[in-house]
Each structure stands twice: as structure tokens, then as C-alpha cells.
C-alpha positions as CSV (number, residue, x, y, z in Angstrom):
1,M,-7.9,-2.7,-8.6
2,T,-4.3,-3.0,-7.8
3,K,-2.6,-6.3,-8.1
4,G,-0.6,-7.9,-5.2
5,R,-0.3,-6.0,-2.1
6,K,-3.5,-5.1,0.0
7,Y,-3.5,-1.9,1.9
8,A,-5.2,-1.7,5.3
9,L,-5.9,1.2,7.7
10,R,-2.5,0.7,9.4
11,H,-0.7,1.2,6.1
12,V,-2.5,4.6,5.6
13,V,-1.7,5.7,9.1
14,A,2.0,4.7,8.8
15,H,2.2,6.9,5.7
16,E,0.0,9.8,6.7
17,R,1.3,10.1,10.4
18,K,4.8,8.9,9.6
19,G,6.3,11.8,11.9
20,E,4.0,10.9,14.9
21,V,4.7,7.2,14.5
22,E,8.4,7.9,14.4
23,E,8.2,10.1,17.5
24,E,6.1,7.5,19.5
25,T,8.4,4.7,18.4
26,R,11.5,6.8,19.5
27,A,9.8,7.5,22.8
28,L,9.0,3.8,23.4
29,S,12.4,2.4,22.2
30,G,14.7,5.2,23.2
31,A,16.5,4.5,19.9
32,S,16.8,6.0,16.5
33,P,15.0,4.8,13.3
34,G,16.7,1.8,11.6
35,T,18.2,0.3,14.9
36,R,17.1,-3.1,16.1
37,E,15.6,-1.5,19.3
38,Y,13.5,1.1,17.3
39,L,12.2,-1.6,14.8
40,A,11.3,-3.9,17.8
41,K,8.9,-1.2,19.1
42,Y,7.8,0.2,15.7
43,Q,4.3,-1.8,15.8
44,A,3.7,-0.7,19.4
45,G,4.3,3.0,18.3
46,L,2.0,2.5,15.3
47,N,-0.6,0.9,17.5
48,A,-0.4,3.9,20.0
49,V,-1.0,6.4,17.1
50,C,-4.0,4.4,15.8
51,D,-5.4,4.2,19.2
52,R,-5.6,7.9,19.4
53,L,-7.3,8.5,16.1
54,T,-10.8,10.1,16.3
55,G,-13.8,8.3,14.7
56,E,-13.7,10.8,11.8
57,E,-9.9,10.2,11.2
58,L,-10.6,6.4,11.2
59,E,-13.2,6.7,8.7
60,E,-11.0,9.0,6.5
61,Y,-8.1,6.6,6.7
62,K,-10.2,3.6,6.0
63,A,-11.6,5.3,2.9
64,T,-8.1,6.0,1.7
65,A,-7.2,2.3,2.1
66,R,-10.1,1.2,0.1
67,E,-9.3,3.8,-2.5
68,W,-5.6,2.6,-2.6
69,N,-6.9,-1.0,-3.0
70,E,-9.3,0.0,-5.8
71,R,-7.0,2.3,-7.6
72,T,-3.2,3.0,-7.8
73,P,-1.9,4.2,-4.4
74,P,0.5,7.2,-4.4
75,K,4.0,6.6,-6.0
76,E,5.8,6.7,-2.7
77,I,3.6,3.9,-1.5
78,Q,4.2,1.8,-4.4
79,R,7.9,2.1,-4.1
80,A,7.8,1.0,-0.3
């Protein structure tokens, strides 16, 4: 099990669907990543992407979150 950070479904979706979350957040904020306006709408963008997941996708991402918590997550996740 990894020490410290716990990974949830939202972490997995944010990683696996990064482009989709960015697109949704840009649409909601009308701003570019890294700006205050964009960051203010990031959670809403992530929620919108999570809300569109199918039951199968939800189960897959939940399983990935469990795996990341039980083992070591990918290196790019560890650095985040």
C-alpha cells in the first residue's frame, strides 16, 4: 500500500480523461488552463466529465483507484 496520498475515482478520471476535462473546463470558463478563471471552473469541468461516465467506465476507474492505493501509482501520478 502506498503511504500518504489516497487516490479516489476523481483522481483517476482527471488523469485518464485529462483532455476531456480540459475541454469541458475551457468551455465553462472561457479561459486557458492555468488562469484564475480556468482554475475556478476546474472542479465543475471534472464533475461534468464524471457525470457522463458509463457504469462500466465507473467500475474500471474505481478499480484503478483501488490499485493505485494498494500499489504504486504510475510515475506521472506520483510526481503530481
